[in-house]
C-alpha angles and dihedrals in degrees: 000000000000091000092053091049092049093049091050091051093051091049092051091050093052092050091050092051092052091048092050091052092052094236116153096188144359118317116255100192137351112268125235119248090225099065143031124269115275121205121229092250093052092045092053091056097050119107117250102251133147090255094049092047093047095242098134092095092051093049093048091048092051093049091051092058117087110254115241112237116260117244113267120219113221123209135179108263135188126253115304117217122195116214122217088258091059097254118139119226120191113212123192117249111255116227110240112219130172122247091244090056091051091049090052090054097045101037115122145131096242128071122211097224144000095266092055089046093054091047094048092049091051091049091049098048096038103041114008110148092022122120112285091246089054092051090048091050090054089053091047092053090056092048091046090053092051090052098042100076089228096090136030114315096233133059093239090048091052093049093046095046108125119261095007106098122030095211092062115091116192092331095312119126111202118236112243120222103281095211096054123108092229091058092050089051091049090053090052092048091050093052093045091051094048092049091044093230096148142012122245098206101252104089117203093352116163101176139040139168137185118272094248093055121094107196095160093227120176094210134123109274111225108176147334113227123171110315096344137082116206129210141180 
């Protein structure tokens, strides 16, 4: 009898506790002290946001931690030049090739245009058999003259100018033998000079003569290459 009475009392106390708490059914999860209770139906209709999912604390904690640096990919770069203003300019590395390698690439019996043809003929008749740098310097003198404003404004005009080149007769430039190795080299030298792919060794020279000549010029001597002496 006592046991039945005690069980009934405990049951009544439990029912009273649930009624006092306002709970209509079993609890699904413990509620936070920071917000009101949300029913299961209301919770199912809420949008999935960081606030609704309780992720604010995690986000704040992550942002307070120092970020680890991202890995940096390193690559081979060209030369970096710093300007007086402090700006950095990256310039591509220029491939360094010898004059003989360039001649081997550009050698040929045909010229692409009349200007190159006049220049190649002048190189052939004036300096065939000379060191490659000497042949290139002869070509550069002709180009320098065409650009100086003191001679004809074209390569062919410079070469045909009276009393300048002994191989020219009344404005006619003889055609070299097209199958010869010296002509193929002269074509290459002409193209290299026009494209400014290499330096001959007589910078800004406008005149030259053979070693055996004695013109008595009072000009600035620039270089002696092979059988020619170059002047400005």
